[in-house]
C-alpha positions in Angstrom: 64.6 -91.4 -49.4 61.9 -91.3 -52.1 63.0 -91.8 -55.7 61.9 -89.8 -58.7 59.6 -90.7 -61.6 58.9 -88.8 -64.9 55.3 -88.4 -65.9 53.9 -88.5 -69.4 54.0 -84.7 -69.5 57.7 -84.7 -68.6 57.1 -83.5 -65.1 59.3 -85.1 -62.5 57.4 -86.4 -59.5 58.3 -88.3 -56.3 57.7 -92.0 -56.6 56.2 -91.9 -53.0 53.9 -89.1 -54.0 52.6 -91.4 -56.7 52.1 -94.5 -54.5 51.4 -93.0 -51.1 47.6 -93.0 -51.4 47.7 -96.7 -52.4 50.1 -97.5 -49.5 47.9 -95.7 -47.0 44.8 -97.4 -48.1 46.6 -100.8 -47.8 47.7 -99.9 -44.2 44.2 -98.7 -43.4 42.7 -102.0 -44.5 45.3 -104.1 -42.6 44.7 -102.2 -39.3 41.0 -102.0 -39.7 40.9 -105.8 -40.1 43.2 -106.4 -37.1 41.6 -103.8 -34.8 39.1 -106.0 -33.0 41.7 -108.5 -31.7 44.8 -106.3 -31.7 44.9 -105.5 -28.0 44.3 -109.1 -27.0 47.0 -110.3 -29.5 49.6 -107.9 -28.0 48.7 -108.6 -24.3 48.6 -112.3 -25.0 52.2 -112.3 -26.4 54.9 -112.0 -23.6 57.5 -110.6 -26.0 55.2 -107.8 -27.1 54.1 -107.1 -23.5 57.7 -106.8 -22.5 58.6 -104.4 -25.3 55.6 -102.2 -24.7 56.4 -102.1 -21.0 60.0 -101.1 -21.7 58.9 -98.3 -24.1 56.2 -97.0 -21.7 58.8 -96.9 -18.8 60.9 -94.5 -21.0 58.0 -92.4 -22.4 56.5 -91.5 -19.0 59.5 -89.7 -17.5 60.6 -88.1 -20.8 57.1 -86.6 -21.4 56.5 -85.7 -17.7 55.3 -82.1 -17.2 54.6 -81.6 -21.0 51.1 -80.8 -22.4 49.5 -81.1 -24.7 51.0 -84.2 -26.4 50.6 -85.8 -29.8 50.6 -89.5 -30.5 50.8 -91.0 -34.0 49.6 -94.6 -34.5 48.1 -95.2 -31.1 46.2 -98.4 -32.1 44.0 -99.4 -29.2 45.7 -97.1 -26.8 48.3 -99.3 -25.1 50.4 -96.1 -24.4 47.7 -93.5 -24.8 45.7 -94.6 -21.8 48.6 -94.7 -19.3 49.8 -91.2 -20.5 46.3 -89.9 -20.0 46.0 -91.5 -16.6 49.2 -89.8 -15.7 47.4 -86.5 -16.3 48.4 -85.6 -19.9 46.2 -84.2 -22.6 46.7 -86.3 -25.7 45.7 -86.0 -29.3 45.9 -89.5 -30.8 46.1 -89.7 -34.6 45.5 -93.0 -36.4 44.9 -94.0 -40.0 42.5 -96.8 -39.2 38.9 -95.9 -38.6 38.4 -99.2 -36.7 41.4 -98.5 -34.4 40.0 -95.0 -33.8 36.7 -96.6 -32.8 38.3 -99.1 -30.4 40.4 -96.3 -28.8 37.4 -94.0 -28.4 35.5 -96.9 -26.6 38.5 -97.5 -24.3 38.9 -93.8 -23.5 35.2 -93.5 -22.7 35.3 -96.6 -20.5 38.3 -95.2 -18.6 36.6 -91.9 -18.1 39.3 -90.1 -20.0 37.3 -88.5 -22.8 38.2 -85.0 -21.5 41.9 -85.8 -21.8 42.1 -87.8 -25.1 41.1 -86.5 -28.5 41.1 -89.2 -31.3 41.6 -88.0 -34.8 42.2 -89.5 -38.3 45.6 -89.2 -39.8 49.0 -90.7 -40.4 52.6 -90.0 -39.6 53.6 -89.2 -43.2 50.6 -86.9 -43.8 50.5 -84.9 -40.5 50.9 -81.5 -42.2 47.6 -82.0 -44.0 45.8 -84.1 -41.4 46.4 -81.5 -38.6 46.4 -78.4 -40.8 43.8 -76.8 -38.4 46.3 -77.0 -35.5 48.3 -73.9 -34.7 52.1 -74.1 -35.3 54.0 -75.2 -32.2 50.8 -76.3 -30.4 52.2 -79.6 -29.0 54.8 -79.8 -26.2 55.9 -83.3 -27.2 55.1 -86.2 -29.5 55.6 -89.9 -29.8 55.1 -92.8 -32.1 56.3 -96.4 -31.4 56.2 -99.9 -32.8 54.7 -99.4 -36.2 54.2 -96.1 -37.9 57.9 -94.9 -38.2 58.9 -98.2 -40.0 55.8 -98.1 -42.3 56.7 -94.7 -43.8 59.3 -94.6 -46.5 60.2 -90.9 -46.2 61.4 -89.8 -42.7 62.1 -86.3 -44.0 58.4 -85.7 -44.7 57.6 -87.0 -41.2 60.1 -84.5 -39.7 58.6 -81.6 -41.7 55.1 -82.4 -40.5 56.1 -82.7 -36.9 58.3 -79.6 -37.1 55.3 -77.4 -37.7 53.4 -78.9 -34.7 56.2 -78.9 -32.1 57.8 -75.9 -30.4 61.6 -75.4 -30.1 63.0 -77.9 -27.6 60.0 -80.2 -27.7 60.8 -83.9 -27.7 59.7 -86.3 -30.4 60.1 -89.9 -29.2 60.3 -92.5 -32.0 60.2 -96.3 -31.4 62.2 -97.6 -34.3 63.0 -101.1 -35.7 66.8 -101.0 -36.0 68.3 -102.4 -39.2 71.1 -104.1 -37.3 69.0 -105.7 -34.5 70.9 -108.9 -33.6 68.1 -111.0 -32.1 66.1 -111.6 -35.2 69.2 -112.5 -37.2 70.3 -115.0 -34.6 66.7 -116.4 -34.4 66.4 -116.8 -38.1 69.9 -118.4 -38.4 68.9 -120.9 -35.7 65.8 -121.8 -37.8 67.9 -122.0 -41.0 65.8 -119.3 -42.5 68.5 -117.6 -44.7 65.9 -116.0 -46.8 64.7 -113.9 -43.9 68.3 -112.8 -43.1 68.8 -111.7 -46.7 65.5 -109.9 -46.6 66.7 -107.8 -43.6 69.4 -106.3 -45.8 66.9 -104.9 -48.3 65.0 -101.6 -48.3 62.1 -102.1 -47.8 62.0 -105.4 -46.1 59.2 -107.2 -48.0 56.5 -108.8 -45.8 56.8 -112.2 -47.5 60.4 -112.5 -46.5 60.0 -111.8 -42.7 57.8 -112.5 -39.8 55.8 -109.2 -40.0 52.6 -108.7 -42.0 53.6 -105.5 -43.8 56.6 -104.1 -45.8 59.0 -102.3 -43.4 61.4 -99.5 -44.0 64.4 -99.8 -41.7 67.3 -97.5 -40.8 70.0 -97.3 -38.1 69.2 -94.7 -35.5 71.8 -92.3 -36.9 70.5 -92.6 -40.4 67.0 -91.8 -39.2 68.2 -88.9 -37.2 70.0 -87.4 -40.2 66.8 -87.5 -42.2 65.2 -85.3 -39.6 67.8 -82.6 -39.7 67.8 -79.6 -39.6 64.4 -79.5 -37.9 65.4 -82.0 -35.1 68.6 -83.0 -33.4 69.2 -86.4 -31.9 69.3 -86.2 -28.1 69.5 -89.8 -27.1 69.2 -93.4 -28.4 67.6 -95.7 -25.8 67.9 -99.4 -26.6 64.7 -101.3 -25.6 65.8 -104.9 -26.1 68.8 -106.7 -27.6 67.5 -110.2 -27.1 63.7 -110.1 -27.6 62.9 -112.4 -30.6 60.5 -111.6 -33.4 56.9 -111.2 -32.1 55.7 -114.3 -34.0 57.8 -116.7 -32.1 55.6 -118.5 -29.6 57.5 -121.7 -30.2 60.3 -120.4 -28.0 58.0 -120.3 -25.1 56.7 -123.8 -25.9 60.2 -125.1 -26.1 61.9 -123.4 -23.2 59.0 -122.5 -20.9 58.2 -119.5 -18.9 61.0 -119.9 -16.3 63.5 -119.6 -19.2 61.6 -116.5 -20.4 61.8 -114.9 -17.0 65.6 -115.5 -16.9 65.9 -114.1 -20.4 64.1 -110.9 -19.4 66.6 -110.4 -16.5 69.6 -111.0 -18.8 68.1 -108.7 -21.4 67.7 -105.8 -19.0 71.4 -106.1 -18.0 72.7 -106.7 -21.5 70.7 -104.3 -23.6 72.3 -101.0 -22.3 75.7 -102.4 -23.4 74.5 -103.2 -27.0 72.6 -100.1 -28.2 73.7 -100.5 -31.8 72.4 -104.1 -31.9 69.1 -103.6 -30.2 66.2 -104.8 -32.3 64.0 -101.9 -31.1 65.3 -98.6 -30.0 63.7 -95.4 -28.8 65.0 -92.2 -30.3 64.6 -89.0 -28.5 64.8 -86.2 -31.0 64.3 -82.5 -30.1 62.9 -79.7 -32.2 65.4 -77.1 -33.1 64.6 -73.5 -33.8 65.2 -73.9 -37.5 62.0 -72.6 -39.2 60.3 -74.5 -42.0 60.5 -73.0 -45.5 58.1 -70.1 -45.8 58.2 -69.6 -42.0 55.4 -72.1 -41.4 
């Protein structure tokens, strides 16, 4: 949770209130720079393709029959497009202007402009970014593989979504799990003890791991507690217990694609038995009928 800092005037302020604009600008620059090649990088990496497919297979049935939907951090639309093809109306909110541009181009090329609205905003700033949207407007929301672990204050996220979702509406969160076993085993095999130690800190600093940005990690239960009382945890869905870090193409070079095919089959059988140790999990949280302060 965010800490506190005392200003020169003696007023107590949240540390994250002080640094959030700088953090958001840093995230915006990072994703603006990666936007042109982002889709190709994901689709060219079998580990990322596998995880995205696993998440999409869970999103589609859990959001079936619900409209309109809200997506936070869509990037180039790897999940946006399939949900819109399935008939949903989606508002896709992204911090990066370049990601928004790429997504708008894809949406237009797919003939889905009447189903997808692309807007500027972030997971931590939804209350302000979508202040023009009526309370309870969306019937469901999701955010996977990025935004939830880039935001230090889950409680602020919950408050923003609570205004936008009606009672009973699901919020699906793809979360990097603090106790994911695959990266710890992978780093141990490489003798990279620094990365293992980095996983025990909050946040995990980018220079100590195989991700380009600082990450905030929780267990699923910790994250769900931070969303109370506006949301209740309905289900934790493990997505992969064995998938290694995304930046590990050497595994393919060493073991080959036949081994990767076998690993996928083993992972699908093993992951349901190891939900607490899955590197990536999908949380289904549901909006309660607890009103926000002031009745908003």
